N, C-alpha and C positions, 0 to 999 in steps of 0.2 A: 569413743577413743579420744576425740579432741578434748572433751571435758576432763576426763580422768588423767590424760597426759599432762595437761596444764596444771591440774591439782597436784599431781605427784611431783612435778618439777618444782612447784612453789614450796612444797613441804621439804624436799630434799635440799634445795638451795638454802632454805632458811636454817636447816640443821648445820650447814657448813659455814655459816656466817661467823665472823667476817671472812670474805673470800680473799684468797691470795691475789696479788696484783696480776699475775699471769694466768689466773684461772680461766678456763674456757667457759665456765658457767656464767661469767659476767655478760657474755654475749647472748644469753638465753632471752627469748621473747616468746610470748604465748603463740601457739600454733592455731591454725583454723582448718576448716574442712578441705579447702582447696589444697593446702600444703600437705595435709595428711594423705590425700589421694596420691599426690606426687611421691611422697615418702613410700607408700605401699607399692606403687608402681615400680620404683627403683628396687625395692626389696625383691619383688617378683622377677624383675628383669635380671637379677643376679643369678637366677636359675639357669637359663640357657647360656649366660655369659659367666662361666665359672672361672674365678681368679683366686690366687692363694689367700689373700686377706681383703677385708673391706677397703683398706687404704689403696690397694692396687687399682680400684675402679676410678680413682681420681689421679692416678699417676700420669705424669707427662712423658714418661719413658716411651720410646717408639714401640717397644714390644708390648706394652699394655694400654696405650692411649685409647680411651673411650670418651670422646668429648661430650657424648650424650649426657652422661652422669653429671659432669661439671656444669653443663648447660641448664640442668634442672635445679640443682641446689649445690651449695658448697659441701665439701667433705665434713667440715666441722659441724655444720648445721645438721647434716644427716646423722652423724654420730651422736649429737645431742638428742635428737628425736628418738634414735634407737635406745639410748640410755634411759630416757624418761617415758618410753612407750608403755602405756598402762591402760587397764580395762576395768578397774574397780576401785572404789574408795576404800583405802586401807582402814579408815576409822570405822567403817561399817562391817568389819571382819566378823565372821561367825564360825560355827563348827564345820562348815562345808570345806573340805580339803581342796575343792575346785573353785573356791571363792574368786580367785584372781581371773579365771577364764569363764565364769558362769554366764555372764551376759553375752559373750560372743558365741559360746556353745549353744545356749538357748535360742539365740537369734538364728543360727544355722538350722536347728531343728524346728523352728517355727516357719522359716521362709520356704524350705523345700516342699513341704506338703501344701503350702499356700499357692505355689506356682506350678506344681507338677504332680501328676498322679501316675504311678508306674504301671507297667504291664503285669501279666499274670505271674511270672517267675521272679522270685526274690532269693537272696542268699545272705547268710549271716556268718561273719568270721571275724578274726582278730587282725588288727594292723598295729605296727609298732612305729613310734617316733623315737629315733635314737636319742638316748640320754644316759650318759655314764656317770654323771655326778651324783651327789647324795640326794636322795628323795625317798620319802616313806613308802610310796607306792611304785617305785621302780620295779620292773619285771624282767625275767629272763625266759625267753622262748627260743629253744635251740634251732628250730626249723625256719626261723625268720631271717631275712637279710640283715636286719639290725637285731642282734640277739638280746641286747640290753636296752631298755628304754621304757617309755610310757605306753601302756597297752590301751588300744581303742577297740571298742566293739562297733562294727559298722553293718548297717543294713544296706544292701546294694542290689542293683539290677545286674544281669549277666554281662551287659555291655560296659559296665564300670561305673554307672551313675550311683553316687553315694546319697542315700535318702535320709539316713539318721545316724548320728554318732553319739556314743556313750564312752566316757573316759573312766577306766578302772582306777579307783582310788583306795583300794584295800579295805573298803567298808563292806561288811557282809550284808547282802540284801536278800530278803525272801518276799514272796508275794502273799496275798491274803489266804491262799490255799495251802501254805506251808511248803511250797516248792523251794529248792535251794537256790544258790547264787546263779548257776548256769541257766536253769529254767526260768528264773525270775528275769534274767537279762533278755532271754528270748521274748518273753511276754511283754517286757517293757519296750523293746525295739519294734515289736509288731503292733503296739498300741496305735489304733487308727487304721490298721490293715486287716484285722480279724473279721470274720463273718462275711468275707467278700470273695472267697474262693481262690485265694492266692496259693501258689505252690512255693514252699520255702525249703531251701537246701542249707544244711549246716554240717559242721564236722562233729566228731563223736563227743567232744567236750560238753555239748549243750543238751544232749538228748537222753531220754529214758522212755520206757513203755508207757508210763502213766502220763507223761507230757504229751506224747503222740495221741493218746486217747483223748486228752483234754482238747487238743487242737482239732480232732475230728468233730467234737461237739460244737466247735466254733467255726465250722465250715472252712477250715484251713488245712492244707495238705502238706505233708512233710516227707522228704526223702533224705536220708542222712546215714552216715556211718554210726555204729553203736559200739560202745566199749564193752568188752567181754565181762567186766566185773559189776555191771549194773544189777541191783537187787532183783528187779522184776524180769530179768532175762529168762527165757525158757531153758532150764538147766539141762534137759535131755538133749536139746539141739546143740548147746554149747559143748557138751562132752563128746559128741560124735567126731570120729576121726575121718578125715577126708583125704583122698588123693588129689593131686593137682588137676584142676579143671572140673572137679565135682562140686555139686552144690546141694544143699538141703534147705528147707524152709518150714516155718510153722506159722499158722494164722490164728488170731483170736479176734473175732468179729472183723472190724475193718483193718486191724493192725497186723502186718506180716513182718516177720523177722527172717532174714535170709543169711545163710552162712555159705561162703564160697572160698575155695582155696586156689590161689594163684601161686606166687612165690611164697606167700604166707596167707594165713586165714584172714578173711575180711567179713565183718558182720555189718549188715545194713538193716534199717528199719524203715517202713513206709506205711502210709494209710491210703495210698492211691494206686498201688500196683497189683497186678497178678503176675507172679514170678514166672519168667521165661528166659531162656538163653537166647541172646541175640548176637549177630556179627558186628564187630567194632573194628574200625581201621585206626591205627595210630599215626603219628606224624610221619613215619617212614613208609606209610601205606601197607603196613603189615596187618593181616587180618587175624583176629582172635575172637573167641566167644566168651561173653561175660553175661552175668545176670542183668536184666534191664534196669534194676535199681542202681547197680554200679555205673552203668553207662550214663543214666540220667543224672546221678549225683556228680559225676566228673564234669558233665556239661554245665550243670547248674551252679557249681561252685566257682566258676571263672570270674565272678563279679569283683570280689575284693582283690584277688590276685591281679586282675587287669587294671584296677584302679591304682594299686601300689606300683605296678610296672610302669604305667604312663606317668605317674608323679615322679618316679625315680629318675626319669630322663632329664628333667629340668628342675630338680628340687632346689629351692632357695634356702633350705634349712642350713644353718651354720652352727659350728661347735661353740661359738663364743657368746651365744645369747642364752638368757635364762629359760628354764623349762616352760614357764607359762607363755613366754613369747614364741617359743618353738611350736607349741600346740596351736596358738592363734594363727601363726603363719601357715601351719599345715591346714587349718580349716579354710583359710583364704585360698590356698592352692586347690583344695577340694572344690570350693565354690567355682574357681576358674575352670577346673576340669569338667565339672558338671555343665557349666555354660558352653564349653566347647562341644561336649557330647550332644547336648540338646539342640544347639545351633546346627550342627551337622545333620542330625536326624530331621529337624524341621526343614532344612533346605532340600534334603533328599525327597521328602514328602511333597514339597512344592514343585520340584523338578518333575516328579512322576505325575502330578496333577496336570502340569502344563503339557506333558507328552500325551496324556490321555485326551485332553481337550483339543 
């Protein structure tokens, strides 16, 4: 960050030479690692301390006064660093649409498996970083809190730890076996976690009968909802009419597809279940009966939603910064959330060990 920020600042200032007498750029001096850490700390601290604009954090008005910010660096210096904050050499640009954030994204995906290995249960889902400006790979997902933005695929644990991130850039990807975009995304996110007995929960966008069969051969177990229009779905089961509360299922070797009707019909697929109806209590302590695949899917998919929920409370993301800076700031926030989760888990384990001893 330090190297590329200094490089980008030199290039941009040179473009605007000669500078006007009152130009703020005249005060620019190269940053270093210590100052970069202070800058990032101030950015992150803007999450729990939300004010209308960046300028308000340095306001002397009694209603907004936060002397901490001015004590770390001046407003002008902060805004200059934010303006020139950069992560890649523009002269080395290639066909990668994520070129501007590639180094930070790869760093996250390298660091997490190096310092931590997850438990048995994993989940894959989409997260959105709000972006309403022009961008080739901006997406719309109607059931997300931010409906317009940049779509991220995330591999998570149920407690919210994010293990791997992929950013969707509108480039169609297939794997060596000819699987489509969704299946190739699953295989990419699970790289390094296959053949180890993990249980993976995903929503219906990512799955098909053939993918579940492939996962069985890789000693990986899946429980997920299934779209009704997938080519390899059992057609006789899809056509069956059910009354509320009824369920039917069909098995092919280790793969079982279950259809259950609640308010609407729900289709699930698994390579780890024997279908049975179980009692489930909801948030209001109301008891109902559901297939065990539906119960386990609902419990397993909590990871990404929990991560999004915790990040939303203190998000430092602002409307006024460029898309690639928003993604990097989001990754830094995910790093911080992961640290919080792992720290708490480690402290609990130490407390329990002390009690036992």
